[in-house]
N, C-alpha and C positions, 0 to 999 in steps of 0.2 A: 579597475580592470580585474576580472575574476582570476583566481588561481587556476593553473592548468589542471585538467582532470587527471586524477591518478587512481588506477583500479587496483588498490591493495586488497588483500584478503580480509574477509570478515568471518569470525568464528561461526556465525549462523549459516554461512554458505558451505562450510566444510563437512563433507559426508563423514569424515573421521572424528568429528567433534562429538563428545558424549551427548546422547539424546537428552539427558536431564539438563545439561547446560543450554542446549539449543531451545528446549521448551521454556526454560526460565527466561531467556532473552526475549522470546516471542511473546510469552504471556505478560511479562513486565511492560513491554512496549505497548501492548493492547491497553493495559490499564493506564499507562502514561497518556495515551491518546484520549482516553475517556476522562480521567481525573483532571487533566490539564486543559480540557476543552479545545484540544489542538485542531480538531476538524470542524469546530462550530461555525467559523466564518466561511468554510468551504461550501456550506449549504447554498449560498446565493449563486455562485458560478455553476455549481453542479445542477441546481434547479434550472438555470438557463440552458445548460447543455441538454438536459432531458427534454425541455420544451422545444429546443431547436431540432432535436433528432426525432421527437415524437415517440421515443422508446418507453415501454413500460417494463421491459426486461433488460438487465445488463449482465454481461459476463464479467465476473471479477477474475482477472487474469493474475496468476501468481498470488492466489488468495491466502496462502500460508495457513494459519490456524483460524481464519475467519475474523480475526480481531478488527481490522479496518472496516469490513462490511458491517459488522455489528455496531461499531461506534458511529459510522456514518448514518446507518438506519436510525439509531437513537437520536442523533442530532437533527435529522430531518423531521422526525416525529415531534421532537421538542419545539421545533420551529413551526409546527402546524402544517408540514408538507408531507403528503402521502409518499412513502418511499417506493421506489420501483421494486421489482422482484430481483434480488441478487442471486445469480447462479455462480457458485464458487467453482473455480477450476484451478488446476495446478499440474505441473509436470510430475509432482510427487504428492498425490492427494492425501489429506489428513482426515480420513473418513470419520474417525471417532470424534474429533473436534467439530467436524462439519455436521454430523448427526446431532450433536448437542446444540449447535447454532440453529439448525433447522427446527428443532423442538422448542427452542426459546423464542424464535421469531417465525411462527407458522404463517405461511403465505407471503413472507417477505424474503426469507433466505432458503435457498435450495442448493443443490450441488450436482455436479457431474462426477460420478465415481471413478471414471477412467482417466488416465493421464491425458492432459491436454497441452499440446505445444502452442504457446502463444504466438508463434510465427506462422502457424498453419492450422487455423481453427476449422474443424470440419464444417462444411456448409450446413448440414442439418442442425448443428449446435448453434451456429452463429446467425442463422437466418432471422431477420427481424429484431435482432438484439444489438444494443450498443455495447461498448467495452470500457472497462475501467482498470486502472492499475494505481493502487494507492500505496505509497511508500515502498515501492518495489522496483520501479524502472531502473534505479541506480544499481541494482544487482546485475543488470544486463550490460555487457560490453557494447560499444557503439554499433557494431554490425548486427548484433542481435536486436538491439533496440530499434534500429532502422527497419529490420525485417518485421518486427511487430507492427510498426506503422504501415509498412507496405501491405501486409495482409489485411489490415483494416481498410485501407484505401481500395484494394482489389475487390473487397466484399462490400464496399460502400457502406461500411458500418462506422458510426460515430465512435470516437475514442477519447477518453478523458484520463489525464495523468495528473497526479498530485504527489508532492513530496513535502515533508514536514519542515524542511529548511532548505535554503539555497547553498551554494558552494562557498561556505564561509565557516571554518571551524569555530569561530567565536560565537556562532549562533547555537551550537550544540548545547552549551550550558543552560540555555533558556528552557530546555526540557527537564532539567534536574529538579525544580520544585515539585513536579509530579513524578518524575522518574525515580528519584531516590526512595520515596515511600512505596512506589510500585515494586521496586526490587526487594525492599525490606519485608513487605507483607506478602509477597508472592507465594512463599512456601505454604502459607495457611489458606490462601485463596485458590490455589491450584487443586485440581481434582485428581492428579496422579503424582506419585513419587514424592509425597510431601516431606517425608523424613530425609530422603536423599537431597532434596532441594534445600531443606533447612540446613543440613550439614554443609552443603556446598556454599550456601549464602553466609552463614554465621560463623563457620569455623575456618574458612579459607577466604582469600581475597579474589578467588577466581571469577565469581559472578560479577563483581564490580569492575574488575580489570577487563573482562571480556565485553561487558556492556559498554564501558567507556571507550574501548578500542573500536568496537563496531560502530558506535555513534560517531566517533571522530572520523573514521574511514568513510562512513556514509556521506559526510559533508564534503569529502573530496571526490566522491563519485557522482554526485548529483549533476545532472545536465543543466546548462544554462538555457535560457530562452533562445539565444542566438544559435546554439548548437542544435536545439530541437527544430527550429525553423529550417536550418541547413539540412537536417535529416530528411525532412518532408518535402523540400524544394524540388527534388527530381520527380515527384509524383504528379506534377502538373497543377492545373487550376481547378480541378474538380471538387476540391475541399476548401473550406475557409477555416483558418487556424487562429486561435486566440490564446493569449497567455496573460497571467496576472499574479498577484500575491494575495495571501490571506494571513491574518494575524491572530495571535493568541498571547495570553498573559504569561510572564510579565513583559518580555520583549521579543517573543517568538514571531518569526515570519516564514510562512511556507510559500510554495510556488505551485501554480497549476498551469496546464497546457492542454488544450483540447482541439479536436478537429471534427467538423460536421460536413457531410457531403452536401453540395448544392442541390436543391430540389429542382 
């Protein structure tokens, strides 16, 4: 029986947290996803989702600094699968990071520069595009998460959700073989505030404590498949919903959930 969901705070969610700390957490997580091959097995269900929707463009909701989109695009290419075009969106756009991602992945990554509410996608932006949320749905409280699904259903847009672990704090350490090097090397891989990030990382315990806390809390926030099915149950029979797991070394296990409108 899964633990009850608890929505404790994460440092990365706090507007008052230092930007250098928030950037460090986000950048390190992106490298953890890449170096740990965390999204590698996600390619198969995501490819099935794209085939079922027929979409060649996807809106990346809550795209953050573009890390998950970049990593997923790389994993698709590695598997010999043509990536869709990822359109990065967020309520707080990170234009500098997105411009860098677009330059690094021309024709694959683009972005919407204006703030986008994932619960109310403008029709002109959403038309003909599927939607994804990678490692971010747990940041939304249940009523917001359900509203994200409701907007997709109203728009008859396929929506794909993935999280790097289920609701089990014991799964969080499976990310540390890649996560620890990602934290240690991040100050030298980052493009901004390198000296500040180095001081924060090597001279204080703040980076490691904040990352450990956020990772632990994330495992308590992740929605179970039963909870996700319950969220979408009121929307009727116009969509088919699927869920499953994907794995990564050494013992990691992520979860996915997606909905596709009946044609």
